[in-house]
N, C-alpha and C positions, 0 to 999 in steps of 0.2 A: 793729438787732439782728430776726430772724425773730419772729415774732409766735409761733411755734411755741415758742423757744428761752426760758428763761431761765436765770438765774445762781444758784445757791443752795448751803447749805453741808452737807456732809450730818454728821447727828448721831450716829447707829448703823448696824449691821447689823442686819438683822431676818432672820427666817425665810424661805428661799428665796433667802439672798443679797444679797437689793436692800438699796442705800444707802435711807435712811429721811431726808427734808428736807421742808419747806413750801413752797410755791410760793409767787406774790407775793400772790395771793387767800387766801392761808392753807389750802387742800388740802392733806391728807398726797399726798407722793410719793415713791412707789418708784423706786428707781436702779438701772439696771445697769449693770455695771463701775466703783462707787463704791467708795471707802474713807474708813471712821469720819474725822470731821476738814479734809477737804480742801473746797476752795469747786471747784465746776466747771461748766462749760456744760453743760446739760441741753436734750434735743429731747424735748417731750412725745409718747408716739405715743398714747396711749390715758386717755381722762379718763371718769370716772364721777362720780356725785354727788357723792360723799364724798370721795373719792381719783384719783389720777391716777398713770399708770406712763409712766416716760421713761428714755433713755442718755442717756450720757456723751460727747458730743461733743469736751469740750477742757477739759482739768484745769488750771486756775490757779494753783493750790496743792495740789502733790502732798505726799505722804505718804513717811514714809522705805517702810515694808513694801512701795509701788507699786514694780512691774516689765513690764517689755515682755515681752509672751504670745508663747512660743517659738512656738506655734503658727499659720501661716499663714492657719488660717481661722478664729481666735478673731474674735468678734463679727460672725460670719455663719453658722456652725454652731451651732442651739440647743443641744449638748450640755454642754461647760464654760462655766462662767463665775466661777470665782476664779484665771483666769491670771493677772490684772493684778495681784495679790498675791503676794510669795512665799511660798512654802511655809512659815517659820517664821513670816508675818502670817496664812494661811490657818488655821494652827491656833488664833490667836487670837481669828481673826474668830467661830469654831465654838463656840470654850467663850464667848464674847460673844452667842451666838443662842441656848443653849441655858440658858444665865444668863437673858438676859432674858423669855425665856419662861415658865423658874418663875418668876420676881421677878412677875409676871400670874397668875399660878395661886395667891392664898389658901394654899389647903387643903393643896396638895402643900408650900410655903411653907415654914406653920406645922407641918410633918412631919416636915421635914428634921434629922438630927444633923447636929452641928459635923462640918464639910469631906466631908458629902456627897457632894455632885459634888466628881468630882475633875477634873483637867487630862486634855485628849482622848487617846489613845492614837496618836501619829502614824504614819504609815507610811516604811520603809527605801526604799521605790522610792514617790517621788511621779507618776514616767513611767512607762511602760512596765508598768504593774501589770493590765491587764486580760485577763484567759486569755481570753476572749470577748466577741465584737465582734457585733453584730446594725446592717447598713444595708440601708439604700434602695436601689431600683435607679430611677433616672432616664430622664428619656427618650431617653436616647442609650445607654442600655441600660449606664449606669458605677456602680457603686455609691459612695454617698456617706451624707450624714446630713441629717436633714431641718432648716433653718431654725430660729429662734425660734419657735414658735408658731404654726409654719407647715406646708402641707404639701410647699412646693418643694423641692427635692434637691438640695444644692449636692454636686457631683463633689469626691469624694477618697481620693488615693491614700498616704498614711498617714497615721494615726489615732497619737497621741501617747501615749497612755493604751492604748493597745494592747501585748501583750507584742510581742517580736522576732520568734518565728516568726510569730507573724499578720500582722505587716505584713510579713513576706518573703516569706508568702504570696497574700497582697493584692496584691503588687506583680506577683506573676510569673502570677495570676489575671487579673487588668488586661490584661495584653499577650497572654494565650493567645485563641488565636480561638474555640476550641470554647467557652470561659466566656463570651465574647460573646452565640455563638450562644443558652448558654443561659440568657443573663440578657435577652434581650430576651422571654421568655414568663414569667417571677420579679416579684414585687412589692419581694421580699429575700432578701438571704442569710444567714447565722450564720458564722461562722470558730469555731470552738473550741479550744484546745490542753485535749493529752491529758497532763498531766506522765508520767502513765506509759508512755507511746509516747515523748514525746518530737514528737510528728509534732500536727499540727493534720488538724480533720474539715471539712467542709462541709458546710453544710445549705441547703438552694433552697428556699423558700417559693413554688411556682406556682401559675398562675391558672387552669392545667388538668392533667391527669392526663400524668404522663411516658408517654412513645414512645419508642422501641426506638432510635432516634437521640440520645436524649435521654441515655439507658442507657449506647449506645456513648462519646459523648463525658462521660461522669462518668467513666467506666472511664480513658480518654484523658487524663483531666486528673490522675489517679494517678498513670499512665508518666510523664508528662512534668514534673513538678512534685516534686520529692522531699519535701520538707518535708508535703506534704498524703498523705494515706494513704485517707481515707477520704471519699465523699460520699453525699450522704441528698437524698430529695426529697419535701416536703411539702404542703399545700395543704389550703382551708380544707374542699373537697368530696371528699377521697380519703386514704386511711389512710398515713401514711410509708413509703418502698421507700427500701432501702439494707442496709447500706452496698454501693456498687459501687466497687470495688477491686482494685488488682493483687495486693496482700498475700495469701497465703495463709489466715492468721487475721484471720476479721471479726467485727467484733462492732459494735454498738450504745451500745457502753458508754466513758465517758471517767472520768476518776477520777485522785486525787491519795494520796500516804500522808501520813498523821498519824505522828507522830514522837511514842513513848512506851513507855514498858519495856517492851509489846509493841506496834510499829508496828500500825496501824489504817490499812487501805486501803478509802477511800473510791469510789465508785460511783456512775454515774447516766448515765439514757441519753438519747443525743443527743435534742434535743428536750425537757428534762425541766429542773428547774429547779437551780444553784449558787450559789454566793457566787464573782463573776467575780474579788473577789481574794482567793485563795488564803494570801497573808501574812498578813495582816488576817484574813481567818480564821481560822487558827492562833492566834491571838492573845483572836478571840472565845471559840475551842471551849473554852480556857485558863480564859479568865473565867467561862463557864458552870458549869464544873466545880468552879471555886473557891469559886463564890458559893452554887453546890447545895450545898456539903460531902456528898455520897453516901455514905451510912455501909451497911453489909454488910445491915444488916435493912429500909431503905427502899424503900419504893416510889416509883413518880418517874412524873409526867403530863410527856408530851412531846406540847404542842398545835402544831397548825402544824407536823409532826419532819421533812417532806418526806423527803430520802431517808435521814435520822437522822445528821446531822450531826454533832448531839450527843448523840443517846441511846446511839451504843455507847459513847462514851466513860464516860456516865454509868454505865451497863452495869457497865461493869467494875469499879466498885465497889458497887452497889446491888445489892439482892435482885433486881429486878424495876423494869424500865421499860417502860411501854404508850405509844405512836405514836399519833395520830391525825392524818389528814392529807386532803383531801378530790380530791387527785390519785394517780392510780391506775397513772402510770410512777413518782412518786417512791415511792409504796407496796411497787411491785415491786423497785424498788430498797432499800428500805430493808431489807424481808425478806432480800433478796441477799447489801446486806451483813454482814447479822448474823451469815446462812450462813456467809458464807467466810472470815469473821474466828472463828468458832466460838464464839459468843456467842447462848444457847440461853435467855435470861432476858429478851427484846426480843419483846414483843407488838406488831404495827402494824397499825390497822384504818384503812380506805379509810372513809372517813362524814363528813358534813358537821360540822364541829367545834362548832358551836354546837348541833347535834340531839345528838352524839354524847357531849357535855358535862350536858347534861341529864338524859341517861338515867343518868349516872355518877350523879349527883347526886339523881335518882330512888331508885335505887339504894343509897345511902346508902356510896359508896364514896369514900375521902379516901385518900389519900397526902400524902408527908412533906414533896414538895416538886413545883410544879407548875414547868412549866418553860413559856414561850411566847413564838412567834416570828411574830407576825402579820403581814397583809401592812399595805401603809402605812393602808389604812384603821381598825387599830389592834382592839383590841377589843368597843369598841362596849357593846351591850347585854349582850354576852357575860362583860365584866369581874368581874360580880357573881357569875356562876353557875364561873366559873374562878377565882374567890379563895375559895368555899364548898367546893371542893374539895380545898383545898392546910390542912394543918394546921399547917406548920411555917411554909414561905416562898411565895416565889413569886419566879421570876427572870424577867426581862421583857425581853426584845428587841425591841427599834426601830426602824423604819428612818423614822418622820415623829415629829420632836422635840413638834409640833402636837398630833397624835391621843394620844402617848404620856402629856401631860401632863394631857389630858380623864381619857385612862384612870388616871394613879395616884390624879385627885382621886377617882375614883368607887372604888378599892383601901384610900386611907386613908379613907374615909367605911366601909366594909367592916371597919373591926379592924385594918387592916396598917402599919407605921413604914417609912420609906425609910431605908435604910441607906446603901447605895451605887448613884452613880449616875455609871458609867464610858462616855463617850460612844468612838467610837471610829472613827478616820477609815478608811473603808471608799473611800471616792472621792476620791480627793484631787485638786484643778482645778474642782472643784464644790462645791455649798454642802449637798449631801448627805450625811448621817453617820448611822450604825448607835449606839444608847446599849443600853448593857446596865444592868439596874438589879436589884439584891438587896432586895425587903421581904421583910420578916417582922413574922410575925402575933402582935397583941397576946397578953398574956396574959389571961385574963378577970382 
């Protein structure tokens, strides 16, 4: 046996999608592509003082949830890490990851009401759900994805997570000589499916400002590729240009429609942020509305509001919604969305969120509900300030279970009790998950 390989038994799955085991020397071992209960041959790839990493080379005793990964790039591409489990098993694994984190958070655990932690809300489409993908350009000017923990790019002709229009567009781009010439000057590309138009938009991240020949080639792409209606150029040293398009009505906006008593249309600017899984995002919007229980007299604060993903739905039932976000394009989109949907009770402020919250607290402002959807790092030191602004409840949307548990401990210590923890599987085939948490303020 290779000195860098060991046979181990996987005890459980932990955050990050790793199987947990012990090496022959008693070190903690984090194993990629393993499932709980399996005995596997592992190649050790990285060793630290108290723990090490490895990946499965051979499965000696597979469990019933193991399956053959359908993607030919699996194990090389650094994107997916759960395709070796069938989808029913993936949902069980993600529930277990969250349960494990809460079991190791005494303050949060002691505050949980009975059955507060709900089973994950699965996706109807475990493949083909991404409306947007970003790809690197390799040294042969082909689009692809980076290897795990590496800058090396693997040439990819199709991503099983991407929607059909995105993959169709990608296939035609790869064979188009004009795209090849454009890709030679690009580091990355982004493909976005616009549900409102049924077409795909392309953005190229160039290493230098676009030239007239680039603009002509961009226009040619939209002529030759039916599903592609717009091309944009962006770079680190110049403002975004575009759209370049053969269609008459040109716009830099993409969007989707939310079915409601009165439908809501949400749009954002190309290059701005939106959730990549529209179907699961709609479920999450509904969760936030139900947890917030907006009343016609309520003021609601929406932190990290983005383009109004939650704000507009809440504004339909509340007296007033104040959204705060640091990204300028998102605030422009939020204001535009409120206006286009006829909502006059929304105010959106571009500001660093922590500074804005401190100003609101200094002015003794308060809100019936505070909704927060922070980046992966979580609220951190902002948790206490955000909590002080909520009179009744907080609704916390998290994209990282570890920082969520940390922040919940802080909020529980400041007078909140956890009512419901609802994970949402926004990213099937990967370990990532969103979690929506309802916290109620304890009565004095």
